[in-house]
N, C-alpha and C positions, 0 to 999 in steps of 0.2 A: 478193879480193884473199888471199892468203896472206900471215902474220905475215913483216914486212920487205920483202916486194914493192916498197915505197916506192921504194925505191932501184933497181929495174928498172924504172919508168913511162917511157917514151916520149912524145915529142908525138904519134905515131899512138895511141899509148891514150888520149889524152888530146882528140885531135880527135875518138874513137868515141863522144864523149859530147854531140857535135853542137856541138864549140868550133872557130871558125875555124882553121886553120892559123895563122896571123900571132900569133893570142892562146894557141893550144898550145905556140907554140915557149917564147912567152913565161912562162909557166906552166911550163914543164918545167922551164925554165931555174932558175926562182926556187925550184920542188920540191927542184931538183938541189943547190943553196945549203944548202937547210933540211936537206935531208938528212947532207951534209957536215957542218954542225954540231952537228945534234943528234941522229943515227943516224937509221937507217930507221924503227924502232919505238920511241917512249916516249911520256911525256907530255909534256916540252919539244917534240918533234917537230910534235904536236897543237897546243899550246899557238901555236906558229908558224906552221903553215898556217890555223889558223881565224882567229888575228887577219892576217896577212901575207899570202896566198894567196887566199883566198877571199872572191869577191863576191857579194850578193845574186843578183844578174842571171846567176849561172855556172848552169849545169842541176845540178837536186839529185842526178842520177845520178853527176856528179863528187863533190858536198860527199860523199855517202855512202861512194862508195870509197875517199875521202881518209882518212875517219875510219875505216871498218872497216879499210885498208889498214895504217892507222899502229897499230892495235891488235891486228890480226889474231886470235890465241888466247888473249890474255891472259885471258880467265875472264870472269866476270860482272861489269856496270854500269861499263866503262869509262869516263873522266870527261870531259864534253863542255866542261868548264870548269872554269877553277883561279881560284881569289883571288890578287890580287896583294899581297905583303905592304905596300907604302904604302899605294894602297889601302885596303887593310882598316883601315889605323891611323884613317884618315877617317869610316868607316861609324860611324851610332848605336853601336852595342855597339863597335866599337873604340876611339871615344875615351872610352868609360866604364872601359875596361880596361885602357886605358892612366893615366887617373887613379888608377882604385880597384881593380886589379888582386889586388893583394900585401893590399891590406885583408881582400878577399874571399876568395882561393884561398893567401894566405902565399907559401911558398918555392914552390909549385907552379908561379906563375905565370911565365910564358915571352912571351908574345908574343899579341896578339888572334886568332890564326889557332890556334897549338898551342895555346891555353889557352880555346879556345871550349865544346868540350865538357865541361871543368869547370866553367867558366861554367853550362852546362845543368844539371849537378849540383848545385851550389851553390842553383840556383833552386827546385830541388826540397827540397834538406835543410833551407836557409833560408827557409822562403817570406815571410817577416815582413821580412826583412831586403830581398830581392831585390828584392818589389812595393813598399816603401816607394821605393824607390831608382828604380825607374822613374815611379811617381806623380810625382814630384819631377822625372825627365828631363822628362814629358809637361805638367808646368805644370798638373798638376789642383789646381783650386780648391775647396774643401769651404766650403759655409754652415755645417755643423757638421762638427768634423772626428770622425774615428772614435776610439773608446775605443782601440782596438789596430787591426791589420792584419788578422790571423787569429784565430780565438776557435774551439778544438776542445774540446770537451766529449763525453768518452770514454761517460759515460753515457747521451747520446743517440743511441740507435740507429738512430733513423729518420732521422738526416740525417748520414751519414759522411762528409761531405765537411766539415763543419764551417760555421762564420758568417766572410762578407769583411766587413768594413767594422764591425763593429757600432756602433750607434748616430751612424753618417753620416747628413748629408744632404748632397747634392750635385745638381746639376741638369748633366746631359751636353750640354743643347743650349746653358747659357749657357756649360759651358765652350769649348763650338764657336766664339763669339762673341767669346771675352774677348779684351781686348788682352794680347798679352806678349812674347818675347823669339821668339814665331815665329810672332807675328800681327800686324799694321800694320794703319790703315785702308782704305790704299791698296791692299794685296795684292789677288791676284786669287785668288778663293774658289772662283767655277764658269767653266768655259769648256764653250761647249756648241755646238752647232747641228744644225740640222733638215734631215732626209733631203729630199732635192731641191734643196736652197741647195748644194750641194755648192760652188760656182764662187766662193762669196762669203767672204768673211774670218770666222773661228770668232766668238762671241758672247763677252762677258766679262764676271762681275758682280764686284764687290770686293767685301770684305769690310765694307766701309761699307755698301754696298747691300744686301749679303745682311742685314747686322744691321735694316736700316729695313725692309727687307719681313717678314722676321721677327715683328720686334716687332708689326708692323701686324695681320699674322694672329693674331698672340697675343692683341691687346685684340679683335679683330673676335669671337673663339674666348671671351674671356669675358663678352662681349655675350649670347650664345647662351641663359648662363643655367644653364649645366651645372656638375652639382656638381665639386669637386676630387678629380682621381683618376678621371673618366669615362672611358670608353674610348670613343674616336674613331677610326674605320676608314678606310684609303686604300685604294684600288682605282685604281690610276691607271699609265700609263707611267712610267718613269725617269726625271723632265726636271725642269727647275728650278723648275717650279712643285710637284711634289709633294714636291722636298725642302725648299722654303720651309713646305711645309704641316707634313712631319715636324718638322721642327725647331721650327714655331713651338707646336705641340700637347705636343711634351715638356716646351718650356721655359715652358707657362702648366701646366704642372702634372696635365698630362690623360695617358691611355696609349691610343698609337698600336696599333691593330689591322692587322697589316699583310695584306693581302689580292693576292695576284696577278692582274695584268691578264688574264691568260688563261683565269682559272677560267668557267664555266658557272654560270648562276643556283643551281642543289641546292650548288655547292660553297661561292658566296661566301655564301649564305644558312646552309649549315651554321655558317660561321665566326661570321659576324655574330650567332647564336646563343648559342653557347659562349663566346663576349668578352661578350656582352651590351652591344656594342658602343650607343651613345644619338645617332649621327650617323656619316655617311661622304662622303667626298671622292671625287668620280669625274670623268670627264670625257665629254664627250657621245660622240665614237668616238674612234678610233684611226686616224691616217692611216698606211699601210705601203705607200708608191708608190704606186700607180694603187688602192690597196683602201682602204677604209673600213671600219673594222670596229665594231661597233656595241659599247659599254660602257655607258654608263649606262642602256640599256634593259634590260641581263642584271643590272643593281644592283636597276631596278624590279620585273623578274619576280623578285628574291629576298626580294622583299616587306622591303627594307631600310628603316632608320629615317631620318630627314630626309635629304636628300642636299645636299651643297652642290655644283652642279655648273659645272666650266670647258667652254665652247663652243671647239671648233677654229678657225681661222680662217673667217671667212665663213661659217662654218654658223647655223643658224637652231635653235632652242631652243628646245622645248614643255615645261614642268615640269609633274610630277605635283604635286599639291596638297599644300603643306607643304614642298616643297624650294625650295631657295634658288637663283641663279646665283651664280657668284663677284661677280660687277660688284656684285651688291646687298648682298651679303657684305661684299664690303673695304669698300662705303660705308658699311658702320656707324661706321667711325670714319674720318674725316675726312683727318686728321692725328696724328702720333705726338709729342708734345713731347718724353715721358717716357723718360730711358735706361729699358733693359731690366729693372732694379732693380724697376722698378714692376709689371712685369708677370712675373717671372721666380718661378714656384715651386720650392722646393725639393724634389727628390726623395727621400723612405726606401725605398719599397718597388717597384714597376714600373713600366717606361717604355716596354715593348713587348711586344705579345704575337703572336709568331709561331707558326706551325705546321709540324708535320712534313709530310710527301708526302703520305702519310694514301692509300698505294697499296693497305692493307688496312685495313676499318672505319673508325672516325672518326678523323680525325687529330687526334694529340696536339698540347695547343695550350699552348704553350711560353714563360712570361713570362721577359724580362728585368730583370734588376735595373739599378738605376745602377750595379752593377760591372761587367756586363755590357759596353755601350760601351767603357768601360776596358780590359777583357780582347783587344777589338778592336783601338783604336788600340795596345795593346802588341804582339802579333803583327807589325803591321804596321811600327811601329817598330824591331821587334829582328830580323824574318827577312826583311823585303822591304827595310828599312834607310829607310822614306819620313820625309823632313822639308821642313821649309822649302824653299819652291821646286821641290819636285818637282810633278808632272802625273801624277795617277793616275787609269785608265780601267779598267773592267770591264764588259763588258755586262751588266744584272742587272735584278733587279726587287726594291723596297722588300718585295714580296710575300714573297721568298726572305731568307734570312739574308745574302746578299752585298749586300743592297742596304742595308740600314744601317751594315752591316760598312764598307761605300765610304763612309758618308757620317762617318762617326768613325776610320777610320783615315788617311782625306784631311785632313780637319779640325784634329783633336785634335793632327796632327802637323806642322801650318800649312802643309800642302799644299794644292793645287787639283784639283777632280775635274772629270773632262771626261766630258760625256754629250753619247751622239749620239742625236739624236732619231728613229729609224729601225731597220732592217734591218743587226746587226752584220755580216751575211754577203759583203755585196756589197762594190764599188770606194769606194761611198761613205765608209765608215766607216776603211775604210784609211787614205782621203785626211784625213781629219778627223785619226786620230791622228797622220800626218805634221804638218797645221797646227796642232795644237794641242800641240805638240811632246811629246807623252805619253813619261813618264819612265819608267814603271811600268802594263804594258801586263796585265791578268788576262784570264784566258780559261778558256773551258771547251774538251775534248779535240773536239767535235762541231765546235764552230766552227772549231778550226786543219784537221779534216780537211777541211769545206767551201771556207776559203780555198785549203787544198793543190790541192786538186780543180779550182776554179775558176779557179788563176790570177789570183785579185782582188786581190792585194794587189802583184802586178808593178809594178815602176815607181815604186812610192813609196818615199819616205824613212824611212826607220825609226830612224835613226841617232840618234835624243835617248833611245832607250829606255836604262835602264841594267838593266833586268831586266825578264824576265814572270814572271807566278805564274798558277797552275793547278789548279782545282777542279772537285770536280761529279761526276768518274768518272774511270776509268783511264785514263791515259792511254795512247799508245803512242812506242815509242823514236825510230822512223824518223820518225814526225810532227814530234814535239818538236825532234828535229835540225834538220828544216826550219826550222820556226820561230826557235829560233835564230839559223841562217841568213839571215833578213829583217835582222836588226838588230845584223849582223857578231858573232854568235856571244857575243852575251850572256847571260847564266844563266836558267833557268826555274825557279823556286822554286815547287816542289810545295807544296798545302795541302791537307790533310786533315782536315776537322771534322765540325760538326755544329751545327745550330741550338740544341742545348740545351747547347751549348759555349761560343758565342757566337763561334768563331772554330775554331781548327785543336789538336790534338795531337800532329801530326809533319808537319816539313814540310821547308825546306831551309833554306841561309844564305849571305849573301855571304862568311863566312868559310870557307866548308868548300867543297870540289871537289865540283861538281856532276855527278852522271852521269843523262843524260835517261833521263825516264818513271819518277825514283827519289829516295825522300827521304833525305835525310841525316844528320837528327836529330829526338827529340821535341822538341816544341816546349816554349821555359823555363814551367817551371811545373807540366809535365805528365811524369808516368811511364806506358811502356807496358809490357805483358805478353801474350805470347804463351803460349795456352792449348795444352796437349799432348794428345793423345788421350783421358790422363785426368781432363781438364777442370783438371789442374792449369797453373799457370806453371811454363814449362819458365825456366832459370836467364836472365836480363836479358842483351841482346847475344851472345845465343848464338844460334846460325844456326837458322833452324828456320821452319815456317809453320803456321796454326794461327788460330783463333778469336782476335781480339783483344781484350784486355779493359786498364781503365785505373785508375791510381791513382785514388779517390775526392778527393783534395784537388788541386782545379783552381781557381784563381781564375776569377771570372764565371760559371760552371758553373749549370746550373739544379740546384735545390733545392727543387720544385715542378711539380706538374702543376695546369691547370683541369681538366680532366675525367678524370683518373686518377692513381691512387695512384704516384708518383713511385718511391717504395722498391721498389715492386713490380717496376714498369717497369725500372730501373738496377741494383738489388742486389741482390732477392729468388735466393737459388740461386748467386749468385758466390761463386767460391774469397775465399779468406782467403789473405792475404801478407802474414807479421810480424804478423800478427794484427789485422789490416784489412781490411775485405771490397773486394774490388776494384768496380770498377764497369763495368756490360756496355756494348759498344758495338756489336758483333755483324758488323763488317767481318772478311774472311779476311785476314789478313797474314802478309808473309815477312820477315824478318830474313835479310840473306845475309852469307855470309862476309866480305866486305869492310864490313860493317855498315853497308849500306845497307837500307835498307824498299821493298816494293813491296806495293800496296794489289792483291787480286785478288779486289775485287767483295764482296758480301754473304757471308757465310756459310751460308747456304741457297742461292748460288748453286755450290756444288761440288757435282761430282757422284761416283760412284764405277762407276769404267771397271776391270770386271775384278777386283776388289779393291782397284784403285788411286784413293786420293783427288786429283782434280784440279780446277781452277778453271777456272770457263768462261773469266775472262780470259785466262789462257794459250794455251788453245786457240786463241780470237778471234783474238788477235796472230798468231797463224801465219797464221792463215785470211786473213785482210786482206789478206796479202803475196801473197797465192797469185797474184791477177792483178789486171790494173788495172782492168777492167770491176769487181771488187766496190767497193761503198760501204762497207759496213761488215756483221757479220754478228753470230749471237747463237750461243752452242753451249747444246745441252740436253741435259739426260740424261732419256730418257723409258723409262718400263719398259714392254717388248711387251705388247699385249692380253691374251695367253696367260701373262704372269708371266715371271719370270727375272730377270738383271741387267738394267742400265739399258741402253740403246742411243744411241750418241751421233748427236745430228742436229744438222743444222748451217741456220741460217734467215739466210737471204744476199740483201741487197739489191743489187741488181745495176743499172747504170747502162743497160747493153742488155740485152733476154732473151737467154738464153742454150738453144738448141737441142737440146743434149744436158746435160742435167743429171747424166748420170753421169759423162760425161767431167770434169766438174769437183769431183765425188765422189772421184773417184780421185787428183786433183790435190791435195784436202785431204786424202784419208789419206798419202799419201806424205808431205805436208810436216808431218802432227802425228806421224806415225810417224819420222821421220827428226829432226826438231827437240826431240820432246817425248818421247815414249814408242813404241817398237818394236810394245807389245800393244794400242794401242790404235786403234779400228778406225770410221770414217766410216761409220754406216749407210746415213743417207740426208740429201740438200739439199733443203730447201723453199725455192725463193724468195717473197718478200715481198716488197710496196711499200714499208715501213718496219718499224722497231722499236715494240713499243708502248714508250712511254717516261712516269715521271711528268713532271709540270709541273717538277722539279729534272733534268730529261734522263738520270734513269737507267733504263738499260734493266731492264723489267718480266719477265724471265727466267720468274718465277712464270707468267705469265699466257700468253707464249709456251706454255710445259709444257702449261697445262691446255688450251689450244686445241689442241696436237698429239695429246692424249691423246683429247680426243674425238673428233679427225678419224679415228684408229686404230680406236675403237668402231664408228665409221660400218660398217653392212653392206657389205661388197663386190658392186658386180654384176656 
């Protein structure tokens, strides 16, 4: 639809989307009323349409026509959601600003929506004040309070990020279990359901029950005789058992080694050796539908240290010599009479060792300090507005950053976490979101794509959701417009960061208008810099695209690596800004003319087509929308075997085989030239069964590029 065309939409136009005539008549009448009240093309028009006209069960093509018909040719980043002033005042940040906005910002303070960006700048310029305030809001308890919030030593060139909470001792797990104005004993801490039991009520664990289970496991850990600070691994699905074990390890003063349950023995072994783990918790098998996936046997093949093994229901378990069953482990402590103060160990150094995805060479081992869990909780408090009585779900695993993030983001904010022990792709998970009354649902784009293609969310009531959040890879605007429509157009808070940050550096906010598949703000306490072609930062907030760098001072971010030189990895060779070295990140980012940010994949996922630098993500977004038969694509720049400029090749995952790939190539070519650049040309389309991905679901375009180069080198018969 062209700009302003909503005013001419008829009931016949609406019927063309497959909507029955009586319903189309009603929609047409309501649309006409909205256009009379707000005009045919304005933000107010879309607000009225999204909240009063569109229902989840209406065809998405109709949703899409309303959105683009409303905004027409208004330029990039049309908002898909707007904050309401009254609701904004009731958010965590809104309440803080209403109390202390003038104290922080002086006469610049107006209201929570108008002054949010000023608060973000204040969090960077006055980190001590901001973080002291947030830790108070989170009710964080210290065993030994810090000497100060932030200590910067200009003479220490090896640690440009300074030191956070120097001299402090605290236990993040104890803070998750403590009672305060956010948590009472009878509050729900965890809601869960096992796949296959989708017609049964969800299960619940209270704060009281969680405390008792964590104390028992922590006491049993002490009976193993391991030294304080020993590393103990977890290689399990993210379920109620693994959460209890995670908290118990931290509570008892040990260090969690996070290992994803999808890893092969070699990857498990690598992580166990790097971390020096003294024991490992695991599960005999993982049940997914009718499949039984071995896990304990992979741990054994990895030549792990002593394993504590949890059996699945009804399974028989034969243990390796020296390993312990879960029942025998728990049986070492029959009853816990003491409060958790008797087992709690203050933490000064590390709480968790996580790993980068390890796509090339040995994975980086990244220790989380006691400040990192607080960063995760603070991000959730500010950007997703998580608070008491919320229910937070995010399909993930403790082997990846978002697993520990979910534990701290929910429990430290007084919310319940919702765990589905099964695949998140099917209708069972969609029903769990409904039955658990999830209020904040975290996703990754490939999950959303699977839901949209399979229609597995159809018919389920997601009206309890207040907001979504998304991380892991660049998202697609149309797919995320579809997702918003499942919950009556609740906002999606994009969230991009890294394991070494313990959260995000760029995100969204419930106090700002949100555009689909875009970030609206740097995260609190973070500053962003886009590097120009000369390798130097372009002016902050100016439109442009380039490799992203970060300000070095970020609460909770890493300051050491176990198996690499931290300074060399993140700071060596980086430019200065106001005399301070910037921190390397490596993503390609764009700041638009409207102040939104877009992620365009890794900086090494750019290609040079005819002298023009372009991101793979930009091309893939266009190609993914060319045909409904396309599940996903990867755009690769490959130099021809005889040398010369890079050629654009599209690897395509298709629902059904295509007999004429050249016809598809022409369609891709036309779309790319029309929507991106008329000088770009798709040289070839290569069908593939799936795209190679890291365990964190990032497409490994480098692997595809190598495969295609090798294919081109083969002699032609």
